[in-house]
C-alpha positions in Angstrom: -9.9 -70.6 70.8 -13.5 -69.8 71.4 -15.1 -66.9 72.9 -17.1 -67.9 76.0 -18.9 -65.2 75.6 -22.4 -65.2 74.4 -22.7 -61.9 72.6 -19.0 -62.1 71.0 -19.9 -65.0 69.6 -22.9 -63.6 68.2 -21.9 -60.4 67.0 -19.0 -62.5 65.4 -21.3 -64.7 63.6 -23.6 -61.3 62.2 -20.3 -59.8 61.3 -18.9 -62.2 59.5 -22.2 -62.3 57.6 -21.1 -58.3 56.7 -17.3 -58.7 56.0 -15.5 -58.6 52.3 -13.4 -61.6 52.6 -16.9 -64.0 51.6 -15.0 -67.1 51.4 -13.3 -66.7 54.4 -16.6 -65.8 55.9 -18.0 -68.2 54.7 -15.9 -71.2 55.9 -15.9 -69.6 59.6 -20.0 -69.4 59.9 -20.2 -73.0 58.5 -17.9 -74.5 61.2 -20.0 -72.7 63.5 -23.5 -74.0 62.0 -22.3 -77.4 61.4 -18.9 -78.3 61.3 -15.7 -78.7 63.9 -16.4 -75.5 65.5 -20.2 -75.8 66.2 -21.5 -73.6 68.7 -23.9 -75.1 71.3 -26.0 -72.0 71.1 -29.1 -72.2 69.1 -29.6 -68.8 68.9 -25.0 -68.5 67.5 -26.1 -70.9 64.6 -29.5 -69.2 63.8 -27.2 -65.9 63.2 -25.0 -68.2 61.8 -27.8 -69.5 59.2 -28.6 -65.9 58.5 -25.3 -64.8 57.3 -24.8 -67.2 55.4 -28.0 -66.4 53.6 -26.8 -63.1 52.9 -23.6 -63.8 51.6 -25.3 -67.3 49.2 -22.2 -69.7 47.6 -22.4 -73.7 47.1 -20.5 -74.0 50.7 -23.1 -72.2 52.5 -25.9 -73.8 50.6 -24.2 -77.2 51.8 -23.9 -76.0 55.7 -27.5 -74.6 54.8 -29.0 -77.3 53.8 -27.1 -80.2 56.4 -28.3 -77.8 59.2 -31.7 -77.9 57.7 -31.3 -81.7 57.7 -29.9 -82.1 60.6 -29.7 -79.8 63.3 -31.9 -80.2 66.4 -33.5 -76.6 67.1 -36.7 -75.8 64.9 -35.0 -71.9 65.2 -31.7 -73.0 63.5 -33.5 -75.2 60.8 -36.1 -72.1 59.9 -33.6 -70.0 59.6 -31.2 -72.5 57.3 -34.6 -72.9 55.3 -35.0 -68.9 55.5 -31.4 -68.6 54.1 -32.2 -71.0 51.2 -35.1 -69.5 50.2 -33.1 -65.7 50.0 -30.1 -67.4 48.0 -32.4 -69.2 45.6 -34.1 -65.7 44.9 -30.6 -63.8 45.0 -29.7 -67.1 42.1 -32.7 -66.5 40.3 -32.5 -63.2 40.0 -28.4 -63.6 38.5 -27.1 -61.8 41.9 -24.4 -63.2 43.5 -22.5 -60.5 45.6 -22.3 -60.2 49.0 -25.7 -59.2 50.1 -27.3 -60.3 47.2 -29.4 -63.2 49.0 -31.3 -59.9 50.2 -34.9 -60.3 49.3 -37.0 -56.6 49.0 -40.2 -55.7 47.7 -42.8 -58.3 47.3 -40.4 -61.2 48.7 -39.1 -59.0 51.6 -42.7 -58.7 52.8 -43.5 -62.7 52.2 -40.3 -63.8 53.5 -40.0 -61.1 56.8 -37.0 -59.3 55.6 
């Protein structure tokens, strides 16, 4: 079931972006962001969007695009937009592993990562 403690849910969303089972993490984060388990707390959805940006992939991009277009919170939409940009940078570099979407150098300065 869904944990009622906000800090537990927030840490869960952040941790999912760091685990090695990428497909499982993306599925869970997508459900938190836009799916059947969508969290009512915008901060949790924002953390999920950020984590999806670290993981990348087609399902992550689909969830992030949906959040960008449909979420009622401006911070969640901005997090989704930043995550999509991070994925685009990683794809342009030819990286697709976990953590590959974290921009560094000039991109980090531009995007505040």
